[in-house]
KOLTIFI-560013 format. One line per 8 residues: number of its first residue (from 1); their letters; for each residue x, y, z of N, C-alpha, C, O. Coordinates in Angstrom, 3 decimals. Example, Ala and Ser with C-alpha at 12.3 -4.5 7.8 and 13.67 -1.06 7.14 Angstrom:
1) as) 13.190,-5.690,7.800,12.300,-4.500,7.800,13.200,-3.300,7.800,14.236,-3.319,8.465  12.850,-2.250,7.080,13.670,-1.060,7.140,12.900,0.030,7.870,13.409,1.138,8.039;
//
This chain:
1) mgllsdty) 40.057,92.971,0.979,40.469,91.780,0.232,39.572,91.620,-1.003,38.347,91.676,-0.897  40.183,91.425,-2.159,39.423,91.242,-3.385,38.825,89.850,-3.466,39.172,88.962,-2.687  37.935,89.675,-4.406,37.304,88.379,-4.610,38.313,87.387,-5.183,39.074,87.717,-6.093  38.310,86.173,-4.642,39.194,85.141,-5.180,38.799,84.791,-6.613,39.643,84.393,-7.415  37.522,84.939,-6.927,37.073,84.685,-8.299,37.766,85.617,-9.285,38.092,85.205,-10.398  37.995,86.868,-8.891,38.708,87.810,-9.749,40.152,87.361,-9.959,40.687,87.433,-11.065  40.770,86.898,-8.872,42.145,86.415,-8.965,42.230,85.219,-9.899,43.131,85.126,-10.732  41.278,84.305,-9.747,41.254,83.113,-10.605,41.085,83.498,-12.068,41.834,83.027,-12.924;
9) ladlaarl) 40.110,84.352,-12.362,39.857,84.729,-13.752,41.028,85.506,-14.350,41.348,85.337,-15.527  41.660,86.346,-13.556,42.831,87.086,-14.035,43.978,86.134,-14.344,44.661,86.278,-15.358  44.187,85.151,-13.454,45.233,84.159,-13.679,44.948,83.346,-14.938,45.845,83.090,-15.741  43.684,82.943,-15.098,43.306,82.160,-16.268,43.491,82.959,-17.552,43.994,82.436,-18.547  43.082,84.227,-17.530,43.243,85.080,-18.709,44.715,85.238,-19.080,45.076,85.218,-20.257  45.561,85.396,-18.059,46.996,85.531,-18.321,47.574,84.254,-18.920,48.428,84.302,-19.805  47.100,83.120,-18.430,47.577,81.850,-18.964,47.143,81.668,-20.424,47.923,81.197,-21.252  45.915,82.038,-20.729,45.435,81.936,-22.108,46.222,82.858,-23.031,46.576,82.476,-24.146;
17) talrasaa) 46.491,84.060,-22.568,47.282,84.998,-23.365,48.684,84.455,-23.624,49.212,84.576,-24.729  49.279,83.857,-22.598,50.627,83.304,-22.741,50.682,82.184,-23.773,51.699,82.009,-24.444  49.593,81.423,-23.906,49.573,80.315,-24.866,49.718,80.797,-26.304,50.216,80.056,-27.152  49.296,82.013,-26.591,49.405,82.517,-27.965,50.846,82.469,-28.454,51.098,82.190,-29.626  51.775,82.735,-27.575,53.187,82.698,-27.955,53.795,81.333,-27.698,54.479,80.784,-28.562  53.551,80.775,-26.508,54.242,79.543,-26.138,53.799,78.335,-26.961,54.588,77.418,-27.191  52.544,78.328,-27.405,52.024,77.158,-28.124,51.924,77.363,-29.625,51.480,76.463,-30.338  52.325,78.520,-30.121,52.121,78.837,-31.538,52.780,77.809,-32.472,52.155,77.345,-33.426;
25) asidraaa) 54.026,77.461,-32.197,54.735,76.525,-33.076,54.116,75.137,-33.018,54.013,74.458,-34.039  53.702,74.711,-31.820,53.094,73.387,-31.681,51.716,73.337,-32.330,51.356,72.325,-32.932  50.940,74.413,-32.217,49.649,74.474,-32.891,49.841,74.387,-34.399,49.077,73.712,-35.088  50.852,75.063,-34.905,51.149,75.016,-36.340,51.430,73.586,-36.791,50.908,73.140,-37.813  52.248,72.873,-36.033,52.579,71.495,-36.389,51.375,70.567,-36.244,51.151,69.690,-37.078  50.605,70.771,-35.178,49.436,69.930,-34.960,48.385,70.156,-36.038,47.781,69.201,-36.527  48.164,71.404,-36.410,47.198,71.710,-37.462,47.660,71.148,-38.799,46.840,70.689,-39.594  48.957,71.178,-39.053,49.476,70.599,-40.291,49.210,69.101,-40.338,48.828,68.567,-41.379;
33) amtaavqr) 49.411,68.422,-39.212,49.169,66.982,-39.153,47.687,66.672,-39.332,47.333,65.741,-40.056  46.820,67.442,-38.680,45.383,67.211,-38.819,44.909,67.510,-40.233,44.092,66.771,-40.782  45.412,68.579,-40.825,45.031,68.931,-42.198,45.404,67.813,-43.155,44.602,67.414,-44.000  46.614,67.312,-43.021,47.058,66.220,-43.894,46.199,64.981,-43.702,45.885,64.285,-44.668  45.820,64.703,-42.463,44.986,63.531,-42.183,43.627,63.656,-42.857,43.169,62.715,-43.505  42.983,64.800,-42.713,41.654,64.989,-43.306,41.735,64.962,-44.826,40.845,64.430,-45.488  42.798,65.533,-45.378,42.952,65.543,-46.833,43.118,64.144,-47.421,42.771,63.916,-48.580  43.642,63.210,-46.638,43.740,61.837,-47.113,42.582,60.983,-46.582,42.654,59.754,-46.564;
41) dglvyifg) 41.524,61.659,-46.154,40.303,61.029,-45.632,40.571,60.256,-44.350,39.910,59.257,-44.066  41.537,60.720,-43.586,41.770,60.148,-42.268,40.926,60.854,-41.224,40.122,61.730,-41.546  41.114,60.467,-39.975,40.323,60.986,-38.873,41.217,61.504,-37.751,42.391,61.148,-37.657  40.644,62.343,-36.915,41.333,62.838,-35.731,40.644,62.222,-34.518,39.559,62.655,-34.130  41.270,61.217,-33.924,40.739,60.556,-32.731,41.212,61.315,-31.493,42.323,61.844,-31.471  40.363,61.368,-30.461,40.709,62.100,-29.241,40.372,61.243,-28.031,39.246,60.764,-27.894  41.350,61.052,-27.158,41.142,60.264,-25.940,41.626,61.013,-24.715,42.671,61.663,-24.734  40.850,60.911,-23.653,41.275,61.382,-22.343,40.516,60.609,-21.282,39.375,60.208,-21.510;
49) sghshmla) 41.121,60.394,-20.136,40.449,59.721,-19.026,40.161,60.740,-17.930,40.700,61.846,-17.946  39.304,60.361,-16.972,38.949,61.307,-15.924,38.335,62.565,-16.521,37.563,62.488,-17.477  38.675,63.724,-15.962,38.140,64.968,-16.498,38.642,65.257,-17.909,38.002,66.002,-18.650  39.763,64.685,-18.282,40.308,64.926,-19.622,39.418,64.366,-20.730,39.527,64.778,-21.885  38.540,63.430,-20.379,37.655,62.885,-21.424,36.723,63.958,-21.972,36.178,63.809,-23.066  36.538,65.049,-21.212,35.648,66.113,-21.675,36.148,66.764,-22.953,35.354,67.304,-23.722  37.453,66.722,-23.190,37.962,67.310,-24.419,37.626,66.461,-25.636,37.454,66.990,-26.734  37.529,65.139,-25.446,37.090,64.285,-26.549,35.648,64.608,-26.914,35.293,64.640,-28.092;
57) eeahfrag) 34.820,64.848,-25.904,33.425,65.216,-26.164,33.305,66.666,-26.614,32.370,67.008,-27.339  34.220,67.513,-26.204,34.225,68.909,-26.625,34.272,69.014,-28.148,33.610,69.874,-28.729  35.033,68.167,-28.785,35.200,68.237,-30.235,34.135,67.456,-30.994,34.013,67.595,-32.211  33.375,66.645,-30.293,32.449,65.716,-30.953,31.117,66.373,-31.299,30.433,66.903,-30.424  30.750,66.335,-32.584,29.458,66.831,-33.060,29.196,68.234,-32.530,28.106,68.542,-32.049  30.216,69.073,-32.628,30.191,70.397,-32.011,29.983,71.485,-33.062,30.642,71.469,-34.101  29.085,72.420,-32.808,28.919,73.562,-33.696,30.256,74.274,-33.869,30.895,74.656,-32.889  30.671,74.448,-35.104,31.968,75.046,-35.378,33.113,74.071,-35.259,34.276,74.452,-35.393;
65) glaatvpi) 32.789,72.803,-35.006,33.820,71.784,-34.828,34.038,70.952,-36.076,33.194,70.913,-36.972  35.170,70.293,-36.121,35.553,69.482,-37.266,34.841,68.130,-37.201,34.954,67.412,-36.207  34.107,67.784,-38.263,33.342,66.540,-38.283,34.230,65.310,-38.389,33.769,64.195,-38.147  35.480,65.492,-38.742,36.406,64.369,-38.880,37.001,63.934,-37.545,37.923,63.119,-37.521  36.494,64.461,-36.443,36.969,64.056,-35.122,36.136,62.896,-34.588,34.926,62.830,-34.805  36.801,61.987,-33.892,36.129,60.829,-33.290,36.558,60.718,-31.831,37.747,60.551,-31.561  35.624,60.807,-30.881,35.993,60.626,-29.481,36.213,59.149,-29.169,35.455,58.292,-29.624  37.240,58.860,-28.404,37.456,57.509,-27.884,36.916,57.516,-26.461,37.507,58.109,-25.558;
73) lsgatmlh) 35.776,56.843,-26.276,35.047,56.929,-25.010,34.980,55.575,-24.330,34.609,54.573,-24.941  35.342,55.561,-23.073,35.255,54.362,-22.252,34.677,54.765,-20.905,35.338,55.444,-20.118  33.439,54.345,-20.638,32.783,54.722,-19.389,33.590,54.364,-18.160,33.520,55.051,-17.141  34.352,53.297,-18.252,35.128,52.844,-17.091,36.183,53.855,-16.661,36.541,53.912,-15.485  36.688,54.659,-17.606,37.749,55.608,-17.276,37.227,57.031,-17.120,38.012,57.966,-16.959  35.909,57.201,-17.165,35.320,58.529,-16.966,34.937,58.696,-15.501,35.557,58.105,-14.617  33.912,59.505,-15.251,33.523,59.814,-13.883,32.083,59.413,-13.563,31.748,59.191,-12.400  31.234,59.320,-14.577,29.804,59.178,-14.341,29.400,57.792,-13.854,28.316,57.632,-13.293;
81) egasvgta) 30.238,56.800,-14.053,29.915,55.452,-13.588,30.555,55.138,-12.241,30.446,54.020,-11.738  31.215,56.119,-11.670,31.893,55.944,-10.384,33.264,56.583,-10.441,34.195,56.024,-11.021  33.388,57.767,-9.833,34.627,58.526,-9.941,35.809,57.802,-9.307,36.911,57.819,-9.856  35.595,57.170,-8.165,36.691,56.474,-7.488,37.167,55.280,-8.308,38.368,55.043,-8.444  36.202,54.526,-8.858,36.558,53.375,-9.684,37.270,53.831,-10.945,38.280,53.250,-11.344  36.731,54.888,-11.579,37.366,55.400,-12.794,38.790,55.851,-12.558,39.666,55.627,-13.394  39.028,56.493,-11.409,40.382,56.937,-11.072,41.327,55.746,-10.914,42.492,55.807,-11.308  40.813,54.674,-10.338,41.632,53.470,-10.180,41.895,52.808,-11.531,43.005,52.357,-11.809;
89) lerlpglm) 40.859,52.759,-12.363,41.003,52.064,-13.645,41.918,52.789,-14.612,42.595,52.146,-15.414  41.954,54.121,-14.555,42.835,54.835,-15.478,44.309,54.612,-15.124,45.198,54.961,-15.901  44.561,54.035,-13.958,45.919,53.694,-13.538,46.226,52.209,-13.742,47.324,51.752,-13.423  45.270,51.467,-14.268,45.403,50.019,-14.422,46.064,49.664,-15.752,45.492,49.953,-16.803  47.232,49.056,-15.744,47.889,48.680,-17.000,47.058,47.660,-17.776,46.436,46.770,-17.196  47.064,47.812,-19.091,46.416,46.839,-19.967,45.007,47.179,-20.387,44.478,46.558,-21.309  44.378,48.147,-19.740,42.984,48.468,-20.038,42.794,48.987,-21.454,41.799,48.658,-22.099  43.721,49.783,-21.945,43.504,50.475,-23.215,43.582,49.560,-24.430,43.121,49.940,-25.506;
97) vavmaryp) 44.144,48.381,-24.292,44.168,47.442,-25.427,42.744,47.108,-25.838,42.415,47.113,-27.024  41.900,46.819,-24.853,40.506,46.495,-25.143,39.733,47.725,-25.602,38.912,47.628,-26.514  39.980,48.874,-24.991,39.266,50.096,-25.378,39.589,50.486,-26.812,38.689,50.798,-27.592  40.862,50.468,-27.160,41.286,50.914,-28.492,40.921,49.928,-29.590,40.920,50.285,-30.768  40.614,48.705,-29.221,40.241,47.701,-30.231,38.972,48.093,-30.964,38.724,47.620,-32.073  38.176,48.946,-30.362,36.917,49.384,-30.965,37.127,50.377,-32.095,36.235,50.583,-32.917  38.302,50.996,-32.141,38.538,52.107,-33.061,39.632,51.742,-34.068,40.737,51.381,-33.665  39.345,51.829,-35.365,40.316,51.428,-36.397,41.359,52.508,-36.691,41.575,52.876,-37.846;
105) lgpsdvlv) 41.986,52.998,-35.661,43.034,54.005,-35.791,44.195,53.438,-36.597,44.633,52.312,-36.361  44.696,54.229,-37.557,45.779,53.733,-38.397,46.700,54.831,-38.891,46.627,55.961,-38.409  47.567,54.517,-39.846,48.584,55.466,-40.312,48.034,56.732,-40.967,48.737,57.739,-41.036  46.798,56.700,-41.444,46.211,57.885,-42.070,45.647,58.871,-41.057,45.200,59.957,-41.425  45.669,58.494,-39.787,44.946,59.243,-38.765,45.866,59.988,-37.801,47.084,59.809,-37.788  45.225,60.825,-37.002,45.870,61.528,-35.887,45.198,61.071,-34.594,43.978,60.916,-34.550  45.974,60.860,-33.561,45.445,60.558,-32.237,45.863,61.662,-31.274,47.051,61.909,-31.071  44.874,62.317,-30.689,45.132,63.317,-29.652,44.889,62.661,-28.300,43.793,62.167,-28.037;
113) vvstsgvn) 45.897,62.654,-27.451,45.776,62.084,-26.110,45.855,63.230,-25.112,46.809,64.009,-25.111  44.830,63.320,-24.258,44.739,64.418,-23.297,44.975,63.892,-21.890,44.278,62.984,-21.437  45.946,64.456,-21.208,46.203,64.112,-19.808,47.056,65.205,-19.202,48.192,65.419,-19.626  46.523,65.891,-18.221,47.260,67.003,-17.635,48.495,66.520,-16.892,49.578,67.081,-17.057  48.341,65.481,-16.072,49.505,64.936,-15.361,50.377,64.111,-16.288,51.587,64.014,-16.085  49.766,63.514,-17.309,50.508,62.857,-18.371,51.179,61.549,-18.029,51.999,61.065,-18.809  50.856,60.949,-16.873,51.607,59.771,-16.456,50.751,58.543,-16.154,51.297,57.461,-15.940  49.437,58.679,-16.133,48.598,57.530,-15.805,48.643,56.487,-16.909,48.928,56.803,-18.064;
121) aapveaad) 48.361,55.245,-16.548,48.512,54.139,-17.494,47.642,54.300,-18.731,48.106,54.038,-19.841  46.380,54.729,-18.568,45.460,54.797,-19.709,45.962,55.733,-20.801,46.063,55.299,-21.949  46.282,56.984,-20.513,46.773,57.848,-21.594,48.132,57.427,-22.141,48.383,57.557,-23.339  49.006,56.927,-21.278,50.313,56.469,-21.761,50.145,55.297,-22.728,50.779,55.262,-23.783  49.292,54.342,-22.369,49.058,53.193,-23.246,48.356,53.615,-24.533,48.652,53.079,-25.601  47.434,54.565,-24.445,46.767,55.061,-25.650,47.790,55.661,-26.607,47.740,55.410,-27.811  48.719,56.456,-26.072,49.764,57.047,-26.913,50.646,55.973,-27.527,51.011,56.058,-28.699  50.991,54.960,-26.736,51.803,53.853,-27.258,51.080,53.119,-28.391,51.687,52.793,-29.411;
129) igrargat) 49.796,52.866,-28.208,49.019,52.163,-29.235,48.925,53.017,-30.496,49.026,52.500,-31.608  48.733,54.310,-30.322,48.703,55.196,-31.479,49.993,55.158,-32.271,49.970,55.092,-33.500  51.122,55.198,-31.573,52.417,55.115,-32.254,52.584,53.776,-32.950,53.058,53.715,-34.084  52.192,52.691,-32.265,52.341,51.353,-32.842,51.507,51.180,-34.103,51.890,50.434,-35.004  50.377,51.861,-34.173,49.511,51.763,-35.353,49.894,52.735,-36.452,49.277,52.740,-37.517  50.889,53.546,-36.213,51.396,54.438,-37.247,50.727,55.787,-37.318,51.002,56.555,-38.239  49.848,56.105,-36.371,49.180,57.403,-36.359,50.127,58.483,-35.841,51.082,58.191,-35.121  49.851,59.734,-36.215,50.542,60.864,-35.611,49.917,61.120,-34.251,48.705,61.311,-34.154;
137) viaitsaa) 50.724,61.128,-33.201,50.215,61.275,-31.836,50.494,62.688,-31.334,51.628,63.167,-31.356  49.429,63.336,-30.885,49.523,64.682,-30.314,49.115,64.599,-28.848,48.058,64.054,-28.530  49.930,65.125,-27.968,49.614,65.152,-26.540,49.153,66.546,-26.145,49.787,67.540,-26.499  48.048,66.619,-25.411,47.658,67.854,-24.730,47.898,67.595,-23.248,47.193,66.801,-22.627  48.881,68.260,-22.695,49.350,67.943,-21.352,50.029,69.159,-20.751,50.199,70.180,-21.418  50.414,69.047,-19.497,51.221,70.079,-18.864,52.614,69.514,-18.630,52.789,68.578,-17.850  53.590,70.079,-19.301,54.963,69.596,-19.119,55.419,69.789,-17.677,56.115,68.942,-17.117  55.021,70.912,-17.084,55.433,71.188,-15.709,54.799,70.204,-14.732,55.478,69.678,-13.850;
145) ysaaaaqg) 53.512,69.957,-14.883,52.811,69.028,-13.997,53.353,67.620,-14.173,53.633,66.938,-13.187  53.507,67.175,-15.420,53.953,65.802,-15.646,55.373,65.588,-15.174,55.712,64.497,-14.714  56.211,66.606,-15.279,57.581,66.486,-14.774,57.575,66.308,-13.259,58.375,65.549,-12.714  56.666,67.013,-12.582,56.577,66.899,-11.129,55.961,65.570,-10.702,56.286,65.044,-9.637  55.060,65.023,-11.543,54.335,63.802,-11.173,55.043,62.522,-11.606,54.753,61.450,-11.075  55.957,62.616,-12.554,56.491,61.410,-13.206,57.174,60.455,-12.232,56.825,59.276,-12.172  58.135,60.949,-11.477,58.873,60.108,-10.526,59.347,58.811,-11.200,59.163,57.716,-10.670  59.949,58.963,-12.359,60.492,57.827,-13.090,59.546,57.186,-14.080,59.965,56.349,-14.879;
153) rrriadia) 58.270,57.563,-14.045,57.298,56.984,-14.975,57.354,57.671,-16.331,57.773,58.823,-16.439  56.929,56.953,-17.362,56.874,57.534,-18.695,55.729,58.540,-18.772,54.711,58.398,-18.094  55.913,59.558,-19.610,54.916,60.600,-19.807,54.441,60.596,-21.255,55.188,60.212,-22.156  53.206,61.020,-21.479,52.739,61.102,-22.868,53.549,62.138,-23.638,53.661,62.047,-24.860  54.108,63.111,-22.949,54.948,64.107,-23.607,56.201,63.478,-24.208,56.762,64.008,-25.167  56.644,62.351,-23.649,57.830,61.670,-24.162,57.502,60.750,-25.338,58.395,60.337,-26.078  56.220,60.432,-25.505,55.793,59.482,-26.542,55.272,60.203,-27.774,55.471,59.736,-28.895  54.612,61.330,-27.579,53.912,62.019,-28.660,54.865,62.611,-29.688,56.009,62.952,-29.386;
161) divldtda) 54.356,62.722,-30.916,55.099,63.405,-31.980,55.047,64.915,-31.785,55.998,65.627,-32.108  53.927,65.394,-31.252,53.702,66.829,-31.052,53.096,67.024,-29.669,52.219,66.262,-29.261  53.556,68.036,-28.950,53.042,68.318,-27.609,52.419,69.713,-27.586,53.077,70.703,-27.906  51.147,69.778,-27.206,50.475,71.041,-26.929,50.484,71.216,-25.413,49.724,70.561,-24.700  51.332,72.088,-24.938,51.595,72.244,-23.506,50.687,73.319,-22.917,50.798,74.494,-23.266  49.785,72.909,-22.019,48.910,73.876,-21.356,49.646,74.721,-20.335,49.207,75.821,-19.998  50.759,74.212,-19.844,51.534,74.850,-18.778,50.699,75.028,-17.513,50.939,75.951,-16.734  49.709,74.141,-17.304,48.960,74.152,-16.050,49.911,73.813,-14.905,50.838,73.024,-15.089;
169) pagdasvs) 49.695,74.397,-13.727,50.619,74.153,-12.621,50.481,72.739,-12.074,49.442,72.103,-12.246  51.511,72.254,-11.426,51.443,70.958,-10.760,50.291,70.967,-9.763,50.172,71.876,-8.942  49.443,69.942,-9.845,48.265,69.899,-9.000,47.057,70.569,-9.616,45.944,70.414,-9.114  47.255,71.322,-10.711,46.209,71.943,-11.528,45.564,73.165,-10.889,45.378,74.170,-11.575  45.215,73.127,-9.610,44.555,74.252,-8.958,45.470,75.473,-8.933,46.667,75.353,-8.671  44.898,76.658,-9.209,45.753,77.804,-9.498,45.760,78.912,-8.449,46.637,79.776,-8.478  44.800,78.905,-7.522,44.751,80.004,-6.552,44.728,79.455,-5.129,44.144,78.404,-4.867  45.363,80.173,-4.225,45.454,79.746,-2.827,44.184,80.110,-2.072,43.698,81.238,-2.156;
177) vagdlrag) 43.651,79.136,-1.331,42.461,79.353,-0.513,42.854,79.601,0.941,42.446,80.589,1.553  43.649,78.688,1.474,44.112,78.819,2.862,45.305,77.900,3.047,45.211,76.699,2.795  46.410,78.445,3.478,47.606,77.630,3.665,48.030,76.993,2.351,48.195,77.673,1.338  48.203,75.672,2.386,48.591,74.952,1.172,47.392,74.530,0.315,47.572,73.950,-0.756  46.184,74.815,0.777,44.983,74.415,0.050,44.731,75.350,-1.120,44.668,76.569,-0.960  44.587,74.757,-2.307,44.396,75.545,-3.508,43.112,75.114,-4.218,42.652,73.984,-4.053  42.544,76.018,-5.004,41.329,75.756,-5.765,41.500,76.359,-7.155,42.544,76.928,-7.472  40.458,76.228,-7.981,40.493,76.850,-9.298,41.327,76.103,-10.320,42.356,76.621,-10.755;
185) pvstvlga) 40.916,74.880,-10.727,41.658,74.164,-11.763,41.585,74.901,-13.099,40.594,75.565,-13.401  42.636,74.776,-13.884,42.723,75.507,-15.154,42.910,74.602,-16.367,42.793,75.064,-17.502  43.196,73.335,-16.147,43.612,72.477,-17.262,42.529,72.274,-18.311,42.837,72.211,-19.501  41.260,72.170,-17.900,40.204,71.930,-18.878,40.041,73.119,-19.816,39.923,72.945,-21.029  40.033,74.330,-19.255,39.885,75.524,-20.085,41.073,75.672,-21.032,40.895,75.939,-22.220  42.274,75.500,-20.509,43.472,75.666,-21.331,43.562,74.582,-22.399,43.901,74.864,-23.549  43.257,73.337,-22.019,43.302,72.246,-22.984,42.278,72.414,-24.077,42.576,72.187,-25.249  41.052,72.815,-23.706,40.006,73.031,-24.706,40.380,74.174,-25.643,40.109,74.114,-26.842;
193) allnatla) 40.998,75.203,-25.099,41.418,76.325,-25.933,42.466,75.884,-26.957,42.384,76.250,-28.129  43.443,75.103,-26.513,44.461,74.605,-27.446,43.852,73.698,-28.506,44.196,73.792,-29.685  42.946,72.819,-28.086,42.313,71.904,-29.034,41.486,72.670,-30.054,41.617,72.438,-31.255  40.637,73.580,-29.591,39.772,74.313,-30.518,40.571,75.254,-31.413,40.212,75.453,-32.574  41.641,75.831,-30.895,42.500,76.671,-31.727,43.121,75.851,-32.855,43.206,76.304,-33.996  43.551,74.643,-32.518,44.159,73.770,-33.530,43.135,73.310,-34.556,43.429,73.275,-35.750  41.941,72.959,-34.107,40.898,72.527,-35.032,40.445,73.680,-35.928,40.174,73.474,-37.111  40.362,74.889,-35.376,39.994,76.046,-36.184,41.048,76.324,-37.249,40.715,76.607,-38.400;
201) etarrlaa) 42.315,76.242,-36.866,43.393,76.449,-37.841,43.376,75.352,-38.897,43.650,75.609,-40.069  43.057,74.143,-38.489,42.935,73.047,-39.459,41.839,73.346,-40.461,42.036,73.166,-41.663  40.687,73.799,-39.989,39.575,74.137,-40.888,39.982,75.243,-41.857,39.639,75.197,-43.038  40.715,76.239,-41.355,41.164,77.322,-42.236,42.081,76.802,-43.334,41.962,77.208,-44.490  42.983,75.916,-42.980,43.921,75.381,-43.972,43.203,74.512,-44.996,43.538,74.531,-46.180  42.220,73.755,-44.538,41.446,72.940,-45.476,40.678,73.821,-46.451,40.598,73.514,-47.641  40.118,74.908,-45.951,39.401,75.836,-46.823,40.352,76.495,-47.811,40.008,76.668,-48.980  41.551,76.865,-47.351,42.527,77.512,-48.214,43.005,76.581,-49.322,43.389,77.023,-50.405;
209) aggappvy) 42.974,75.285,-49.029,43.411,74.300,-50.022,42.343,74.025,-51.078,42.602,73.341,-52.069  41.146,74.561,-50.860,40.060,74.382,-51.815,38.960,73.497,-51.272,39.227,72.482,-50.629  37.732,73.881,-51.530,36.607,73.090,-51.044,36.176,73.503,-49.651,36.876,74.247,-48.964  35.019,73.012,-49.243,34.477,73.359,-47.931,35.005,72.386,-46.884,34.865,71.177,-47.063  35.607,72.867,-45.798,36.067,71.969,-44.738,34.877,71.339,-44.038,33.817,71.959,-43.952  35.030,70.107,-43.529,33.915,69.420,-42.876,33.683,69.940,-41.463,34.122,69.339,-40.482  32.985,71.067,-41.380,32.735,71.732,-40.107,31.229,71.775,-39.861,30.458,72.159,-40.741  30.820,71.381,-38.665,29.405,71.420,-38.309,28.926,72.859,-38.101,29.684,73.728,-37.669;
217) isanmpga) 27.650,73.087,-38.418,26.978,74.353,-38.162,26.015,74.146,-36.999,25.424,73.074,-36.866  25.855,75.160,-36.160,24.910,75.059,-35.055,23.528,74.682,-35.570,23.059,75.224,-36.571  22.883,73.753,-34.884,21.559,73.277,-35.292,20.523,74.394,-35.316,19.466,74.248,-35.930  20.818,75.503,-34.657,19.879,76.621,-34.613,20.090,77.644,-35.722,19.406,78.667,-35.763  21.031,77.373,-36.617,21.320,78.303,-37.701,20.656,77.836,-38.998,20.456,76.636,-39.190  20.310,78.775,-39.893,19.667,78.411,-41.159,20.534,77.453,-41.980,21.745,77.641,-42.090  19.912,76.442,-42.546,20.613,75.500,-43.413,21.411,74.444,-42.689,22.054,73.609,-43.326  21.382,74.464,-41.359,22.217,73.542,-40.593,21.788,72.094,-40.753,22.637,71.207,-40.844;
225) adhnaelv) 20.497,71.841,-40.788,20.006,70.459,-40.791,20.559,69.677,-41.972,21.101,68.586,-41.797  20.424,70.227,-43.172,20.913,69.514,-44.357,22.430,69.434,-44.367,22.997,68.394,-44.703  23.087,70.525,-44.001,24.554,70.553,-43.984,25.114,69.501,-43.034,26.007,68.735,-43.394  24.583,69.473,-41.827,25.079,68.533,-40.825,24.715,67.100,-41.152,25.490,66.185,-40.876  23.535,66.891,-41.741,23.124,65.534,-42.121,24.088,64.937,-43.137,24.386,63.744,-43.081  24.577,65.750,-44.059,25.549,65.262,-45.047,26.844,64.836,-44.372,27.442,63.826,-44.744  27.279,65.609,-43.376,28.511,65.259,-42.670,28.329,64.003,-41.825,29.230,63.166,-41.760  27.182,63.865,-41.184,26.909,62.663,-40.400,26.893,61.434,-41.307,27.455,60.396,-40.957;
233) tryrprnp) 26.263,61.546,-42.451,26.233,60.433,-43.403,27.646,60.051,-43.838,27.960,58.875,-44.020  28.484,61.062,-43.998,29.865,60.821,-44.446,30.701,60.127,-43.385,31.483,59.231,-43.700  30.545,60.533,-42.128,31.453,60.057,-41.083,30.861,58.975,-40.171,31.608,58.307,-39.456  29.554,58.790,-40.182,28.957,57.808,-39.277,29.533,56.392,-39.438,29.722,55.708,-38.432  29.816,55.934,-40.653,30.371,54.559,-40.775,31.682,54.350,-40.024,32.045,53.216,-39.711  32.404,55.453,-39.731,33.694,55.331,-39.038,33.689,55.970,-37.657,34.702,55.956,-36.958  32.556,56.525,-37.267,32.458,57.147,-35.942,31.305,56.496,-35.193,30.146,56.824,-35.448  31.597,55.579,-34.271,30.531,54.840,-33.590,29.674,55.709,-32.674,28.661,55.240,-32.155;
241) hl) 30.059,56.959,-32.469,29.320,57.824,-31.559,28.413,58.804,-32.293,27.833,59.692,-31.668  28.283,58.658,-33.605,27.300,59.427,-34.359,26.013,58.642,-34.534,25.068,59.137,-35.149;
//
């Protein structure tokens, strides 16, 4: 019997390879929306609850990342203040009105909402608020998982202008351990790959349009301190997490 880790990594690699074709058109549209937003001095806001919040932090102040990104962070919907409570709160209607009030999201901006199941109240309400404020809404979700989980509920895939589909399986775990028990979640890796691919393409388009795109350099690289300080000075007034 081979190692289950090999099976997991092979499955993950195949899923990543498949995204090159299945997500190409959506990445193109998402990058176009982000490029237009940055060119008009807008921002790319990113929200996710539970484990999905990691993608908002993935893009934040990241070496090689776009400085025009702003994470929407609410400790109540994460895991570090109490995973059970956070899981309950992300299903609580009305929470996101107060969370989103902190962020001046508007028509010049893009809102990326991350939710693999795509049906919990927090991400659905975030997408609704983004649409109501006139922002372009991009969903990073699994169409297959959300279709299985919806049971009549609205999905962020139905609200968003653009959908980046991870195609993660229902339940997220990808390999069988014993009987019906499965392990090896894939949604975080696939979602981060789609997000970073889109941000990289956005940076390329901004560079092609002329001028240097607002991309952070690793703090360990020559010239990074001054370069990054200029970007922080530029975006700190609109990014409460800088």
